[in-house]
C-alpha positions in Angstrom: -66.2 53.1 28.6 -65.2 54.1 32.1 -61.8 53.4 33.7 -63.4 50.8 35.9 -64.9 49.2 32.7 -61.5 49.1 31.0 -59.8 47.8 34.0 -62.4 45.1 34.5 -62.2 43.9 30.8 -58.4 44.0 30.8 -58.7 41.8 33.9 -61.0 39.5 32.3 -58.7 39.2 29.3 -55.7 38.5 31.5 -57.5 35.8 33.4 -58.6 34.2 30.1 -55.0 34.2 28.9 -53.6 32.7 32.0 -56.4 30.0 32.0 -55.8 29.1 28.4 -51.9 29.0 28.8 -51.4 31.2 25.8 -49.7 34.5 25.3 -52.7 36.3 23.5 -50.2 38.9 21.7 -48.3 36.1 20.0 -50.8 33.3 20.5 -47.9 31.0 21.9 -48.1 28.6 24.7 -46.7 29.8 28.0 -44.8 27.3 30.0 -46.8 26.0 33.0 -45.1 26.9 36.3 -43.9 23.9 38.1 -43.9 23.4 41.9 -40.5 24.0 43.4 -38.0 21.1 43.9 -38.5 19.6 47.4 -36.1 18.1 49.9 -38.0 14.9 49.6 -37.4 14.9 45.7 -33.7 15.4 46.3 -33.7 12.6 48.7 -35.6 10.4 46.3 -32.9 11.2 43.6 -30.0 10.3 45.8 -31.7 6.9 46.7 -32.5 6.4 43.1 -28.5 6.9 42.5 -27.9 4.2 45.4 -30.5 1.9 43.6 -28.8 2.4 40.2 -25.4 1.7 41.5 -26.7 -1.5 43.2 -28.5 -2.6 39.9 -25.1 -2.4 38.0 -23.3 -4.4 40.9 -26.1 -7.0 40.9 -26.1 -7.5 37.2 -22.4 -8.0 37.1 -22.6 -10.5 39.9 -25.2 -12.5 38.1 -23.4 -12.5 34.8 -26.0 -10.3 33.2 -25.7 -7.4 30.8 -24.3 -4.8 33.4 -22.9 -2.6 30.5 -26.4 -1.9 29.1 -27.5 -1.2 32.8 -24.7 1.2 33.3 -25.6 3.1 30.1 -29.3 3.4 31.2 -28.2 4.6 34.5 -26.0 7.4 33.1 -29.0 8.4 30.8 -31.7 8.2 33.6 -29.6 9.5 36.6 -27.2 11.9 35.1 -27.9 14.9 32.8 -25.4 13.8 30.0 -27.9 13.4 27.4 -28.9 17.2 27.9 -25.7 19.0 28.6 -22.4 18.7 30.5 -22.0 17.0 33.7 -18.9 17.6 36.0 -17.8 14.1 37.3 -15.0 13.9 39.8 -15.1 10.5 41.1 -13.6 8.8 44.1 -10.6 6.7 43.1 -9.0 8.6 40.3 -6.0 10.9 40.0 -3.9 13.0 37.5 -5.3 13.7 34.1 -8.2 11.3 34.6 -9.5 12.9 37.7 -12.1 15.1 36.0 -14.5 13.5 33.7 -16.7 15.8 31.2 -18.4 13.1 29.2 -20.5 10.0 29.3 -17.7 7.8 28.2 -15.6 8.8 31.1 -18.2 8.3 33.7 -19.2 4.8 32.2 -15.3 3.8 32.3 -15.3 4.7 35.9 -18.4 2.6 36.8 -17.7 -0.5 34.7 -14.0 -0.2 33.6 -12.8 -1.7 30.3 -11.9 1.3 28.4 -8.4 1.6 27.3 -8.6 5.4 27.5 -9.1 5.1 31.2 -6.6 2.2 32.0 -6.5 2.7 35.7 -10.5 2.2 36.1 -11.4 -1.2 37.3 -15.2 -0.6 37.6 -16.4 1.0 40.8 -19.9 -0.3 40.3 -18.7 -3.9 39.5 -17.6 -4.4 43.2 -20.0 -6.7 45.1 -22.0 -4.1 46.7 -25.0 -5.3 48.3 -26.2 -2.1 50.1 -26.0 1.6 49.5 -27.4 4.5 51.6 -26.6 8.3 52.0 -26.9 10.9 54.5 -27.0 14.6 54.0 -25.0 16.8 56.3 -27.0 18.4 59.2 -30.0 16.0 58.8 -30.9 17.7 55.5 -29.5 21.0 56.3 -27.0 20.0 53.7 -29.6 20.2 51.0 -29.8 23.5 49.0 -32.4 24.2 46.6 -32.2 27.2 44.0 -35.0 27.1 41.3 -34.4 24.2 39.1 -31.1 23.1 40.7 -30.5 21.4 44.1 -27.2 20.4 45.7 -26.5 18.1 48.5 -23.5 17.4 50.8 -23.0 14.3 52.8 -22.0 10.7 52.8 -22.7 7.6 50.9 -22.3 4.3 52.7 -21.6 1.2 50.8 -21.4 -2.3 52.1 -20.2 -5.3 50.2 -21.0 -8.9 50.2 -18.5 -9.5 52.9 -20.0 -6.9 55.3 -17.1 -4.5 54.6 -18.4 -0.8 54.8 -16.9 2.0 52.8 -18.0 5.5 53.4 -17.5 8.3 50.7 -17.9 11.9 51.0 -20.3 13.1 48.3 -21.5 16.3 46.7 -24.2 16.1 44.0 -25.8 18.8 42.3 -29.2 17.9 40.4 -31.0 19.8 37.8 -34.7 19.3 36.9 -35.1 18.2 33.3 -38.0 19.3 31.0 -39.6 15.8 32.0 -39.6 17.0 35.6 -37.1 14.3 36.7 -34.0 15.4 38.8 -30.8 14.3 37.1 -27.1 14.8 38.4 -25.1 17.7 36.9 -22.2 17.6 39.4 -20.8 14.5 41.2 -17.9 15.0 43.4 -16.7 12.2 45.7 -13.8 11.5 47.9 -12.6 9.4 50.7 -12.9 11.0 54.1 -9.7 12.5 55.4 -7.8 10.2 57.9 -5.4 12.1 60.0 -3.4 8.9 60.9 
């Protein structure tokens, strides 16, 4: 066999391995490469967070089972079921400022947990609208591999028309199911120099 024949045969085997999705040396499946995270996916995840918050507020206002909805929101929109989430909500202080588990996040959103006596349930407020902006018209979206980060504002409006703006930093990680979930949630009220 000539060198050209060996190269051609090796190339054919390599193409066959890639096409079959298996590592021929160990006959194990090879993970399929996924398309990179897009800015649109990040925007969709942020809007998904807004919609999820509103679903809790609406269920509470209608006397429905808002606790189950909040639990589903934490599983669907946050990465708690797959790892640690760094959660620093807006209206917290002291030892309860940083939350590292789902219980702490649930307490912030729906209150009622004696371990977190200062939590009144941020998601139980009568919110009727939630939107977001990214700094610099999406310049505030950074994408690195399977992680994306955003910096901007969330704008909430309650049933009396009062607007609340919150500075927000989110980091999302793509799960094995392809869905972006929050791994860092940091929010604060904008600085008011007066």
